[in-house]
C-alpha positions in Angstrom: -177.5 -116.8 8.9 -176.1 -119.5 6.6 -174.5 -118.7 3.3 -176.5 -119.6 0.2 -175.4 -122.7 -1.6 -173.6 -122.2 -5.0 -175.7 -122.8 -8.0 -174.2 -125.4 -10.4 -174.4 -124.3 -14.0 -176.5 -126.6 -16.2 -174.7 -129.3 -18.0 -174.6 -129.1 -21.8 -176.8 -131.5 -23.6 -175.1 -134.8 -24.6 -174.2 -135.3 -28.3 -176.6 -137.6 -30.1 -175.3 -141.1 -30.5 -175.0 -142.0 -34.1 -176.1 -145.5 -34.9 -174.0 -145.6 -38.1 -170.3 -146.1 -37.7 -167.9 -144.0 -39.8 -166.2 -146.1 -42.5 -162.7 -147.1 -41.5 -159.8 -146.2 -43.9 -158.4 -149.4 -45.3 -154.7 -149.6 -46.2 -154.0 -149.5 -49.9 -154.1 -152.9 -51.5 -150.8 -154.4 -52.5 -152.2 -155.5 -55.8 -152.6 -151.8 -56.8 -149.0 -150.9 -55.8 -147.6 -151.9 -59.2 -150.2 -149.9 -61.0 -149.5 -146.9 -58.8 -145.8 -147.1 -59.4 -146.3 -147.4 -63.1 -148.4 -144.2 -63.1 -145.8 -142.4 -61.1 -143.1 -143.6 -63.6 -145.1 -142.2 -66.5 -145.7 -139.0 -64.7 -142.0 -138.5 -64.1 -141.4 -139.2 -67.8 -143.9 -136.6 -68.7 -142.4 -134.1 -66.2 -139.0 -134.7 -67.7 -140.3 -134.2 -71.2 -141.8 -130.8 -70.2 -138.8 -129.7 -68.2 -136.5 -130.2 -71.2 -137.8 -127.1 -72.8 -137.7 -124.9 -69.7 -135.0 -122.5 -68.8 -132.4 -122.4 -67.5 -130.9 -125.5 -69.0 -128.2 -127.1 -67.0 -125.4 -127.2 -69.6 -122.6 -128.0 -67.2 -124.4 -130.8 -65.5 -125.3 -132.3 -68.9 -121.7 -132.2 -70.1 -120.5 -133.8 -66.9 -123.1 -136.6 -67.0 -122.5 -137.1 -70.7 -118.8 -137.6 -70.1 -119.4 -139.9 -67.2 -121.9 -142.1 -69.0 -119.6 -142.3 -72.1 -116.5 -143.1 -70.0 -118.1 -146.1 -68.3 -119.8 -147.6 -71.4 -117.5 -147.1 -74.5 -114.9 -149.7 -73.7 -117.3 -152.4 -72.5 -119.6 -151.8 -75.4 -116.8 -152.2 -77.9 -115.6 -155.4 -76.2 -119.0 -156.9 -76.0 -120.0 -156.1 -79.6 -117.2 -158.3 -81.0 -118.3 -161.6 -79.6 -122.0 -160.7 -80.3 -121.2 -160.0 -83.9 -119.1 -163.2 -84.0 -121.8 -165.4 -82.6 -124.4 -164.0 -84.9 -122.2 -164.5 -87.9 -121.2 -168.0 -87.0 -124.8 -169.1 -86.3 -126.3 -167.4 -89.4 -123.4 -168.7 -91.5 -124.0 -172.3 -90.3 -127.7 -172.0 -91.0 -127.3 -170.5 -94.4 -124.8 -173.2 -95.3 -127.3 -175.9 -94.4 -129.9 -174.2 -96.5 -127.5 -173.7 -99.5 -127.8 -169.9 -99.2 -124.3 -169.1 -97.9 -124.0 -166.0 -100.1 -126.6 -164.2 -97.9 -124.7 -164.7 -94.7 -123.3 -161.2 -94.7 -126.6 -159.4 -95.2 -128.5 -161.5 -92.6 -125.8 -161.2 -89.9 -125.4 -157.4 -90.4 -129.1 -156.7 -90.3 -129.3 -158.8 -87.1 -126.5 -156.7 -85.6 -127.8 -153.3 -86.7 -131.5 -153.9 -86.0 -131.4 -156.0 -82.8 -128.1 -156.6 -81.2 -126.6 -153.1 -81.3 -129.4 -151.2 -79.6 -129.9 -153.9 -77.0 -126.2 -154.0 -76.1 -126.0 -150.2 -75.7 -129.1 -150.1 -73.6 -128.1 -152.9 -71.3 -124.7 -151.4 -70.7 -126.1 -148.0 -70.1 -128.7 -149.4 -67.7 -126.2 -151.6 -65.8 -123.3 -149.2 -65.6 -124.6 -145.6 -65.9 -128.2 -146.3 -64.7 -127.2 -147.9 -61.5 -124.8 -145.0 -60.8 -127.5 -142.4 -61.5 -129.9 -144.3 -59.3 -127.4 -144.5 -56.4 -126.5 -140.9 -56.7 -130.1 -139.6 -56.6 -131.0 -142.1 -53.9 -128.2 -140.9 -51.6 -129.3 -137.3 -52.2 -132.8 -138.3 -51.3 -132.0 -140.0 -48.0 -129.7 -137.0 -47.1 -132.7 -134.7 -47.7 -130.8 -132.7 -50.3 -133.8 -133.0 -52.7 -136.2 -131.8 -50.1 -133.9 -128.8 -49.4 -133.9 -128.0 -53.1 -137.7 -128.0 -53.2 -137.8 -125.7 -50.2 -135.5 -123.3 -52.0 -137.7 -123.4 -55.1 -135.4 -125.4 -57.2 -137.0 -128.3 -59.1 -135.0 -131.5 -58.7 -136.4 -132.8 -61.9 -135.2 -129.9 -64.0 -131.9 -129.5 -62.1 -130.8 -133.2 -61.7 -133.0 -135.6 -63.7 -133.2 -133.8 -67.0 -129.4 -133.6 -67.7 -129.0 -137.2 -66.7 -131.8 -138.5 -69.0 -130.5 -136.4 -71.9 -127.0 -137.7 -71.4 -128.1 -141.3 -71.5 -130.1 -140.7 -74.7 -127.2 -138.9 -76.4 -124.7 -141.5 -75.4 -127.0 -144.3 -76.5 -127.4 -142.8 -80.0 -123.7 -142.2 -80.5 -122.7 -145.5 -79.0 -125.1 -147.4 -81.2 -123.1 -146.4 -84.2 -119.9 -147.5 -82.7 -121.3 -150.9 -81.6 -122.9 -151.4 -85.1 -119.5 -150.8 -86.8 -117.5 -153.0 -84.4 -120.1 -155.8 -84.5 -120.2 -155.7 -88.3 -116.4 -155.9 -88.5 -116.4 -158.8 -86.0 -119.0 -160.7 -88.0 -117.1 -160.1 -91.2 -113.9 -161.4 -89.8 -115.3 -164.5 -88.3 -117.4 -165.2 -91.4 -114.6 -164.7 -93.9 -111.7 -166.1 -91.9 -113.3 -168.8 -89.7 -116.0 -170.1 -92.1 -114.1 -169.5 -95.4 -116.6 -167.0 -96.8 -115.7 -164.7 -99.7 -115.5 -160.9 -98.9 -117.3 -160.0 -102.2 -120.3 -162.2 -101.4 -120.5 -160.9 -97.8 -120.6 -157.2 -99.0 -122.9 -158.0 -102.0 -125.5 -159.7 -99.8 -125.4 -156.8 -97.4 -126.1 -154.2 -100.2 -128.8 -156.5 -101.6 -130.7 -157.0 -98.4 -130.1 -153.9 -96.3 -131.6 -150.5 -96.6 -131.3 -147.1 -94.9 -134.4 -147.5 -92.7 -132.6 -150.4 -91.1 -130.1 -148.0 -89.7 -132.8 -145.5 -88.7 -134.7 -148.1 -86.6 -131.5 -149.0 -84.8 -130.9 -145.3 -83.9 -134.6 -144.8 -82.9 -134.3 -147.9 -80.7 -131.2 -146.6 -79.0 -132.8 -143.2 -78.4 -135.9 -144.7 -76.8 -133.9 -147.3 -74.8 -131.6 -144.5 -73.4 -134.7 -142.6 -72.4 -136.1 -145.6 -70.6 -132.9 -146.4 -68.9 -132.5 -142.9 -67.6 -136.2 -142.5 -66.5 -136.2 -145.8 -64.6 -133.0 -145.1 -62.9 -134.1 -141.6 -61.9 -137.5 -142.8 -60.6 -136.0 -145.5 -58.4 -133.4 -143.1 -57.2 -136.0 -140.5 -56.3 -138.1 -143.0 -54.3 -135.8 -145.2 -52.1 -137.2 -146.9 -49.0 -135.5 -147.8 -45.8 -132.3 -145.7 -45.7 -129.0 -146.8 -47.2 -130.2 -150.4 -47.7 -133.2 -149.0 -49.6 -130.8 -147.3 -51.9 -129.1 -150.5 -52.7 -132.4 -152.3 -53.3 -133.5 -149.4 -55.6 -130.4 -149.8 -57.7 -131.1 -153.5 -58.2 -134.7 -152.9 -59.0 -133.9 -150.2 -61.5 -131.6 -152.5 -63.5 -134.1 -155.4 -63.5 -137.1 -153.2 -64.4 -135.1 -151.5 -67.2 -134.1 -154.9 -68.7 -137.8 -156.1 -68.7 -139.0 -152.9 -70.3 -136.3 -153.0 -72.9 -137.1 -156.3 -74.2 -140.9 -155.6 -74.2 -140.4 -152.3 -76.1 -137.9 -153.8 -78.4 -140.5 -156.4 -79.4 -143.2 -153.8 -80.0 -140.9 -151.5 -82.1 -139.7 -154.5 -84.2 -143.2 -155.6 -85.0 -144.2 -152.0 -85.9 -141.2 -151.6 -88.1 -141.7 -154.9 -90.0 -145.3 -153.9 -90.7 -144.5 -150.3 -91.8 -141.2 -150.8 -93.8 -141.4 -153.5 -96.5 -138.3 -155.6 -97.0 -136.0 -154.6 -99.8 -137.1 -156.1 -103.1 -140.4 -157.1 -101.6 
């Protein structure tokens, strides 16, 4: 007798063929990359503003970063403010002499230093010296995966590292703005009185006639906002490097350039708002 042939199990029915192809995922457009990065930058700024009021506050880190930012910016700011004040005084003095209003040289030059030159000098130095160092430090931590390890352990890198650095740049910017204003005013006074033959009494009288206390306030507000921008941009580029160590260097350069562009744009907006809100003295 022959053995029965094995019975083959029935094959499962074939899956129906779909006539509609699934849509392919397209890579993100390069045109949207700047908008995406801008949104991430604003999200980081909002996260830093929220983390400022959380506990525990990193007091030691804040003191160390404050001392570092101050140590690398005090001397350059004082040295740069002297020629800035001199150039403004000489230019304004030459212009007022042509117009026959040389007695107003002091007020015009001092207002230009306090409202415009001093906050910009402070912000540019903080972005160039301290901001680049902050970006390089955070970028090196990122490529060494230290920040990822902190997140795994439940420690927020924003609260632990970014917040003290941003607060340090803001604090140093406000304090350094006063120093630059004083040094720039003294430099303008020296060059106007000594180089152009102006009278000290007319210089001081024109300043008291044209200047008012809100002029000092807007300078401090600008310095505070500029310090915040410099710290946020440096932290954002440091937290998002690309391409290893070379990417960290590129991020440092990008942080300085982006900060400079934002500073001039924000300065224009703040100046326009201030001139609309605060009337000139005697107006």
